[in-house]
C-alpha positions as CSV (number, residue, x, y, z in Angstrom):
1,X,-82.3,-57.7,67.4
2,X,-79.5,-59.7,68.6
3,X,-76.6,-57.8,67.1
4,X,-77.6,-54.6,68.6
5,X,-75.7,-53.0,71.3
6,X,-77.3,-50.2,73.3
7,X,-75.5,-47.8,75.5
8,X,-77.0,-45.2,77.8
9,X,-73.7,-43.4,78.3
10,X,-71.9,-41.7,75.5
11,X,-68.5,-42.6,77.2
12,X,-69.3,-46.2,77.1
13,X,-70.3,-46.1,73.6
14,X,-67.1,-44.3,72.7
15,X,-65.0,-46.8,74.5
16,X,-66.9,-49.7,72.6
17,X,-65.9,-48.1,69.5
18,X,-62.3,-47.8,70.6
19,X,-62.4,-51.4,71.7
20,X,-63.5,-52.6,68.4
21,X,-60.5,-51.0,66.8
22,X,-58.3,-53.0,68.9
23,X,-60.2,-56.3,68.0
24,X,-60.3,-55.5,64.4
25,X,-56.4,-55.3,64.6
26,X,-56.3,-58.9,65.9
27,X,-58.8,-60.1,63.5
28,X,-56.7,-58.9,60.5
29,X,-54.7,-62.3,60.5
30,X,-57.9,-64.1,60.0
31,X,-59.2,-61.9,57.3
32,X,-62.1,-60.8,59.4
33,X,-63.3,-57.5,60.8
34,X,-66.0,-56.2,63.3
35,X,-68.4,-53.9,61.3
36,X,-70.2,-51.3,63.2
37,X,-73.2,-49.2,62.1
38,X,-74.5,-46.4,64.4
39,X,-78.2,-46.2,64.5
40,X,-79.2,-42.6,64.3
41,X,-82.1,-41.1,66.3
42,X,-82.3,-44.4,68.3
43,X,-84.3,-44.1,71.6
44,X,-85.3,-46.9,74.0
45,X,-85.7,-47.4,77.7
46,X,-82.2,-49.1,77.6
47,X,-80.3,-46.0,76.0
48,X,-80.0,-43.8,73.0
49,X,-76.4,-45.0,71.7
50,X,-77.2,-48.0,69.5
51,X,-74.7,-50.1,67.4
52,X,-75.5,-52.8,64.9
53,X,-72.7,-55.2,65.0
54,X,-71.6,-58.0,62.4
55,X,-68.4,-59.9,61.7
56,X,-67.7,-59.8,58.1
57,X,-64.9,-60.8,55.7
58,X,-62.1,-58.2,55.8
59,X,-62.1,-58.2,51.9
60,X,-65.6,-56.5,51.7
61,X,-65.6,-52.7,50.9
62,X,-66.0,-50.6,54.1
63,X,-68.6,-47.8,54.2
64,X,-67.9,-44.3,55.2
65,X,-69.4,-44.5,58.6
66,X,-67.6,-47.8,59.3
67,X,-64.3,-46.1,58.5
68,X,-65.0,-43.1,60.5
69,X,-67.4,-44.6,63.1
70,X,-65.4,-43.0,66.0
71,X,-65.6,-39.4,64.2
72,X,-69.2,-40.0,63.4
73,X,-70.2,-40.8,66.8
74,X,-68.4,-37.7,68.3
75,X,-69.9,-35.4,65.5
76,X,-73.4,-36.8,66.3
77,X,-72.7,-36.4,70.1
78,X,-71.7,-32.9,69.9
79,X,-74.7,-32.0,67.5
80,X,-77.0,-33.5,70.3
81,X,-75.5,-31.5,73.1
82,X,-75.6,-28.4,71.0
83,X,-79.3,-28.8,70.8
84,X,-79.7,-29.3,74.6
């Protein structure tokens, strides 16, 4: 899947989400945004934090997970570490 970004480190995944927020601010003037979808329960040799990434028109409705991708990721990370 070419639009899939995988991280093996939670801090890098978190930094990616923060970076996308900055990119989206720059894309506003072009009526575009980067849409992120966190892939839950993803596991591979490359890592376990996976994001499906697309560029979409800014006038499309946003999903809950897209609006709150950063908080969603932190909540998921905290759940995972509590179970360890």
